[in-house]
Residue, then its C-alpha position, 0 to 999 in steps of 0.5 A: m160449550p167451554s167453561p168460562q176458564q176455558q173460554y178465557v184461555l181460548s181467547l188468549q190463544q186466539a190473540g196469539y198467547v201461548c197458554d200451556v202447562s208443562c212438566v218434565v219427567r225423568i226416567d232412569g233405566p232402560l226404556d221401551a219407547e213403544r210400550l210407553r207410547t202405547a200405554l198413553q195412547c191406549g190406556v190413558v187417553p181413551r179414559h179422559e175426554i179432555l185429552r181428546t177434545t178439540y175446539e172448532h171455530h166457526p165463522g160468525v160464532v165468537t165461542p168455539y165449539q167443544a168437540v170430543r173425538a172418539e180417538l185423538d192421539p197426542l202429538w208424540q215426538d221421539g228424539t230419534a225421529e225427525e217429525e212428530q206423530g199424532a193428531s194436530g189439535s191434540p191438547l197433549r204434546v209429548r217429547l221423548r229425549r234420550e240422554s243415554p241408554q239409561l237416562h230419558f226425559l219426557d217433556l209433557t205439554l198440555s193446553a191450559a184449556a185442558g188442564d193444569s199442573c195437577t192434571l199433568r201430575n195425575l196423568v203421569a201417575e196414571w200412565a206410570v201404573l200402566l207401565 
């Protein structure tokens, strides 16, 4: 069952509002994008249920059901790829932008039902340790 705050965010989303938190992470130097993605998918996401949580709407039920998946890869978009990879319904979306061989940006977007700016800060810190 979603918390009252999550229920509020989900009701806003159902009404068509975008309720996300986001940040941009600057990475200086060469980057191994596959290692970066693997650290997120295999190191960070499995440790945190909220990053594998979806909300299912059933006919006749006002409040959606929380479903924690055993595996749920974040949506990942690499600036060199044309399409996103990962699971739809994931609360986390990552876009890698390559400005040059030595300068990269990660755009992280998290559903407000899954966390806030502090959540993103902690996620990035944990992710960086794995690299």
